[in-house]
Structure formats: structure tokens, C-alpha cells
N, C-alpha and C positions, 0 to 999 in steps of 0.2 A: 478573520478572513481565512479561508482554507489555504493550506500550504501549497505552493506551486509544485506540480509534479516534476518528475525527472526530465521529461521532454522540454518543459518550460525552462527549467534550470539550464539545460544544455543550450537552448536557443539564446538565452540571455548571455551565457558565456561566449558563444560564437559571435554574437554581436559586439561584445566588448573586445574580443580578439580580432574583430574585423575579418572574420572567416567567411568567404562567400558561400552561400547555401540557398537552397530552395525549400519551401514547405509544400507538402502535398496534403490536401485535405479532402476527406469524403464530404462533399458539399451537400449531397442528397443521396438517399438510399431507399430502394423499394424492393420488396420481396426478400428472397434468400440471398444475403450478401455476407462476405466474411467479417466486415466490421461495420459499426453503426455510424450514422451521420455525426459529424464533428470530429471523427478520428483523424489524427494527423501523424505525419512522419517528417523528419528532416533529412535532406539529401545534400551532401557535400561531394566534392570530387573524389574523396577518398574515404567517406564514411556515410553510414545510414543509421539514424537513431529513430526508434519507434517502428511501427508496422501498420499497414492498412489491410493486412490479412494474409500476406504471403502469396505464393503461387505465381502464375503467369501475370496476373493483374499487377502485383507489386513489382515484379521484374520489369514489366513494360513501363510502369509509372516511374521507376528509378531511372531507366534509360531516357525517358522523355525529359525528366527533370535535369538530368546531367547534360542533355543536349541543349536545353534552354540556358543552363548555367555557362556552358562553353561558348554559346553564341552571344553571351552578355545580354540576354533578353529576360529580365526579371518580371515583366508585365504579367498580370494574371491570365491564365489560359484555362478555360473550362472544357472538359471532354466528357461527353455522355457515353457510357459503356453498358452494353447488354452482355452480361458475363458469358452466356451460352453462345449466341451467334457471333459475338465479336472476338472472344478469347478462347472459346471452346471449353470453358469450365463447366462443371456439372451444376454449379449453383444456378438457379433459375431467375435470379434477381437482376436488377439494373441499378446503376449508380452514376453520379456525376463527380468527377475529380476536378479539383482546382489546384493548379500548380503555379506558384508565384515566388518571387524572391523574398527571402527572409529579411525583414526590416523592423526597426523599432515600432513603426506604425502598425505593421501587420501583427506583430506580437501583442501589441496593446489590445487588439481585437479578440484575442483568445480569451474565452471565459475561464475563470478559475473553476476547475473541477472540484466538486464537493468531495472531500475525502471519504473513502469507503467506511472508515471508522476512525475515532479518536481513541488512542490507547495509552494508558499508563502501565508501563512494564517495570515491575519492581524486581531488581536483581541483575547484576552484571557478571554473573558466573558463566560457566560453560554453556548452559542452555540459553541464557539471556543473550549471549554473544551470537550463538547460532541463529537465534530468532531474528536478531537485528540484521544479520546479513540478508535474510529473506525479505524483511520489511523494507529494506532500503530500495527495493525495486517496485514497491507497491505505492499506490496513491492513498496514503494514510497520514495521520498526524500522531506522532509518538513522543511521549515523555519517557525517557529511560532513566530510572531512578535507583540510586544506590548511595549508601552512606560512606562508601569506601572509594575515594577518588582513584586509588591505585588499581582498582579492578577494571576500570574502563580501558579499552585498548588505546594505544598511542595514535593510531590512524584515525582521521576524522570520519564522521558518518555523514549521511546525506542530510541536506538542509531541513528536511521534514522530520528529522529525529533530533530531539533536544536532550542533551545529557544534563541530569540534575543530580548534584551531590549535596545532600542536605541531611540534617539530623534534628528532630526525629523524622524519619521518612514518611511515617503514616500521616503527618500533617499535610502532605501533598494531596491526599485524597480529597480534601475540601475544595481544592482549586480546579478540579476536573469539571467539565461541563456535564449537564444532565445527559443521561444516555451513553456516557463514555464506557469503553471497554477497559477491563483491568486484568492484568496477569500478575500473579504473586508467586515468585519463585526465587526467594532469597536464600541466603546461606544459613538461616536460623529459623527453627520452628517457632520460637517465641516471637520473632519479628514477623514471620508469616501470619501468626495469629493476630497480632496487633493491627497489621495493615488490613487483613481480611475483615476483622471486626469493624473497623472504621468504614469500610466499603459497604458492609451489610447494614450498618446503622444509617447510612445515606439512603440505601434502598432503591435509588433511581438508576442503577447500572444497566447497561445494555447486555453486558457479558461480564461474568466474574469467574476467572479460572485460577484455581489453586493447585500448584504442583504437589503431587504426593499420591499415596496409595489409598485403597479403600479403608484401610485401618486408620490412616491419618484423617480421612474424611469423617469417619465415625467419631473419633476422639474430639475433633474440632467441633462437630455438630453438637455434641453433648455439652461442651463448654459454652457454645453460643446460646444454646437453649437456656442454660442456667442464667445467662445475662439478659434474657427476656426478648431475644430476637425471634420473630414469628416463624412458624413452619413454612409459610408461603414464601418469605424472603429466602430462607435457608434452602428451600427446594430449587432455587434458581442458581445456586452456586455449583460450578462445574469442578469436580474433583473425583477421580483423576482427570487430567486434561488431554485433549487430542481426539481426533476422530477415531471411532472404534475400528479395529481390524488392522491397524498398523503396529506391528510388533517391533520391539527393540528399544533399548534404553540409551543408545548413543545420543549425544546432544543434537546432532543433525537430524536424526530420525524423529526425535521428540519435537523439534522445531517445525519440521514439515507437517507433522500431524496437527500441531496446535495452530499454525498459520492457516491450514485448511479449515479448521474449525472456526477460526475468526472470520474467514471469508464466507463460510456457510451462514454464520449468524448475521453478518453484514448484509447478505443477500436475502435473508428470510423476510 
């Protein structure tokens, strides 16, 4: 089952905490609108989680939700909105918003969103940590794998990110689902090679990224060719990683470029 996203996790926590809140849902959308049908946000008296697109539409929706909350009126309220005539926004579309109290029953009706991608990320070093910070805010399922327990940060990660400390780490390749994404960025070239070879031999990856230079790529390709891996499979390996045109070797810069590449591949 897909991992619940951050909005769902927050909704569940607020219910446990008995925190009064409203949910605002784009019930229907037509034409040019900021967000698609099914988009939700949560509104409490002192917090807003998620977005239905920002701008005047969202400000008005938050005000309406808080008015219902203050009045103790959690019953569903539907409002049809033509963005141009009603709110003066340049979008030409129309939508219907449903505002209702957040309850266990209403949360049960939320469909689990399919993750954008399932990722095995090998390496808990500086680049791996920077990537995890970005991935925490995305709807994805991640196994963060390293043989060194001490390299994982002390603070917990989001529920959709599973820390795996195991040896040998390359054995985890076999448990990934077909079409999974892989990122290999460990502290050791020899370990990078073992993990990457296991992924290439599976052959059913949706994305395989190996951190390193063009020189490292050439050296690894030669070794993999000697092991009988086909040119077709090798041609699908991405090394260096990250979208072109983003310069810089700081972990945070690399992480942004690589997460952007994952999103490109997920949307392709």
C-alpha cells in the first residue's frame, strides 16, 4: 500500500491530539485552475497545512474554514467558484470547494495517493542527508540504506522514509519492487560498484543514478561490460547524476539537481 503523504500524517496526528480543524477539498475543477480535483488542505485556528493553489482563492477558503470552525459548524459546505468573475483571478477556470470538519470518518475517505516513485537511496553521507531533507516533503516511498548505523542523523525522518542498516547492503536490491528508482552514493567506490552491478543485473529499474564523474562512469562501464551486462542496460545508467546546467558540488546543490531529475523521470 502506498505510504501516506505528509498531509494525511498531519491529519491523523491532529485527530489523535483532538485538535479542531477543517479540511478544504477541491471537489471539482474545470478549465485553468491552480490545483487539480482531489487537492486538500487542513485549516486550524493557528495553522494551515497544504495548499489549494495560493492567492485570493486560498485566503478566502482559509477565512471561510476558520469562520465555520469558530462557529462550531463542521458540516460539509460546498461552494462553486468562477475564479475570474468571483475572485478577480486571471485563471479562467471554475471549481467547487468542499469545507468540512476533520473527522476519522472524513479521513477514511481520503484515497491513498500513489507515490511519485519508490526509491532505494544508498548512502547516509552528506549528499544522502541533503537529499532526504528534500524527499521528506514529497509523496514518495524511500528506503534509506547504509551499513553504518552511526551515519544516520539522530532526528527522526518522515514516515515514508525507512532507515535500513544492513550488511551486505547490495542484498537490499532484490527486495525493491519492479520499476523502482535507485540512487547509489556511498562512501566507497567498491561498494558503489557492487550495488550498481546488482541493480544492473536486475535490469527492471525505472531510474539508476550513480554519483561520480564521467571518468568514474567510463571505468565502471568497462568493468560491467566485462561482466556481461548488455549495452542496452548500461545505457540506462545515469552518471553523473542531476539535471544538466546546475553547477556546484555542495551537497545541497547536488541534492536539488538530483531530486529535480527524479521528478522529471517520475513524470515522464
